[in-house]
N, C-alpha and C positions, 0 to 999 in steps of 0.2 A: 536497615531494611529499606528497599526502594519503594516509593509510593506507587500504588497501582493506578493505571489510567483507565478511564471508561471512554469509549468512543461512540459518538452519536452521529449517524449519517442523516442528513437532512436534504430535502428538496424545497427550494425557496425561489421566489421570483428573482431574476437576475438583478433587477433594479434595487432590491433590498439587501443584497449581500454585504455591501459596505456598512449599512446601518446596523445590521445584526452583528457584524464583526466589531464595530466600534462600541456597541453596547456591551458585548461580552468583554472586550478589552477594558472598558471603564470599570467593570467589576473585578478589580485587580485580584489575581490569584484563582479566579473561578475556572478559567480555562482559556482556550484559544481556538480560533476558527481557521481552517485551511480550505481554500477554494479548490475543488477538484475539477469541475467543468463549469465555468461561469455561464456559458450559453445555455446549458441545461439546468442551471441553478442547483448543481450538486455541490454540497459542502460537507465537511466533516468537522465536528467539534470534539476537542480533546479536553477532558476534565479529570482532576483527581477523583478516584472512585468515592472517597469520603464526601465529596462535594457534588455527586451526581444529582441528588435531590435538589440542591440549590440551583444547579444548571437547568434541570428540567423546569423548575419554578421560573427561572429567567426566560426560558423559551415560552412557557405558558403566558408570562407577562407580555411578551412580544406579540403573541397571538391575540391577547386581549386588546392590544393596541390596533388590531386589524390586519396584522401581517399574516400572509398565507404561508405557514410553515408546516411541512409534513415530515414527521419523523419516519424515516425509512427503516432504520435499524439502531439498536442499542447493544453494544457489547462491552 
């Protein structure tokens, strides 16, 4: 059975895209970030559905650090 993926669309400051990507990458296996439009700060995060709660926790942790992250959509 193939693992299901959850997709999270985010809007973030352009200057923070690399930091967010590196943070997600450092949490091996939790997911990956794709930059859709760097100038607009539009990114998509892909995560296994069973780790969606962990990914949302990671995003909340980044917000707690002071990063401006807006969740646009979760599917």
